[in-house]
C-alpha positions as CSV (number, residue, x, y, z in Angstrom):
1,M,110.8,110.8,98.8
2,K,110.0,112.7,102.1
3,P,111.5,111.7,105.7
4,E,109.6,109.6,107.8
5,G,106.3,111.2,109.3
6,E,106.3,113.9,106.8
7,D,103.6,112.7,104.4
8,P,100.5,114.4,104.5
9,P,97.7,112.5,106.9
10,H,95.6,111.7,103.7
11,A,98.6,110.1,102.0
12,T,99.1,107.7,105.0
13,L,95.6,107.1,105.4
14,L,95.3,106.2,101.5
15,A,98.4,104.2,101.9
16,A,97.3,102.2,104.8
17,A,93.7,101.6,103.1
18,L,95.2,100.4,99.8
19,G,97.4,98.0,101.7
20,H,94.5,96.6,103.9
21,L,92.6,96.4,100.9
22,M,95.2,94.5,98.9
23,L,95.9,91.9,101.8
24,A,92.1,91.4,102.0
25,V,91.5,90.7,98.3
26,A,94.9,88.4,98.2
27,K,93.1,86.4,101.2
28,D,89.7,86.0,99.3
29,L,91.4,84.9,96.1
30,F,94.3,82.6,97.9
31,P,92.7,81.7,101.5
32,Q,95.6,79.1,102.2
33,R,98.6,81.5,101.7
34,S,99.8,85.1,102.6
35,Y,100.1,87.6,100.4
36,F,103.9,87.8,100.8
37,D,104.1,84.0,99.8
38,L,102.3,84.7,96.6
39,A,104.3,84.4,93.4
40,A,104.4,87.5,90.9
41,P,101.5,86.3,88.7
42,E,99.4,86.0,91.8
43,K,100.3,89.2,93.2
44,Q,99.4,90.7,89.6
45,T,95.8,89.1,89.7
46,V,95.4,90.6,93.2
47,A,96.5,94.1,91.9
48,E,94.0,93.5,89.0
49,H,91.0,92.7,91.2
50,V,92.1,96.0,93.3
51,R,92.2,98.3,90.3
52,H,88.6,96.9,89.4
53,L,87.4,97.6,93.0
54,I,88.7,100.9,92.6
55,R,86.9,101.7,89.3
56,E,83.7,100.5,90.3
57,T,84.0,102.7,93.5
58,R,84.8,105.8,91.2
59,T,81.8,104.9,89.1
60,T,79.6,104.5,92.1
61,L,80.4,107.6,93.8
62,G,80.6,109.6,90.4
63,E,77.0,108.5,90.0
64,L,75.8,109.5,93.3
65,H,77.1,113.0,93.5
66,A,79.7,115.6,91.8
67,P,82.8,115.6,93.9
68,S,83.6,118.5,96.1
69,P,86.6,120.6,95.6
70,P,89.6,119.8,97.8
71,G,89.3,121.1,101.1
72,K,85.5,121.5,100.8
73,V,84.4,118.1,102.2
74,P,81.0,118.4,103.3
75,F,80.4,117.0,106.6
76,P,76.8,115.8,108.3
77,P,75.4,118.5,110.5
78,Q,76.4,117.8,114.2
79,R,74.7,118.4,117.3
80,E,76.1,120.6,119.8
81,E,76.1,118.1,122.9
82,D,78.4,115.8,120.5
83,Y,81.4,118.0,121.1
84,L,80.7,118.4,124.9
């Protein structure tokens, strides 16, 4: 395990996004309770829903275009004045 603050930014962003997704799915499935108050089977249900959403996303994005090689993320063209 790396010391705090040494994770790559994309790993931190991914962890935050997945945490937010887990909490949002839990709130949709169990609106009257906090994720942290759920029993283990209920948390497993939340995890299964999140896995399903991730699979759907991969399928959808995979159909749209082939993934770019790492480090070669295409960005939309920017106007020069956006940087001024």
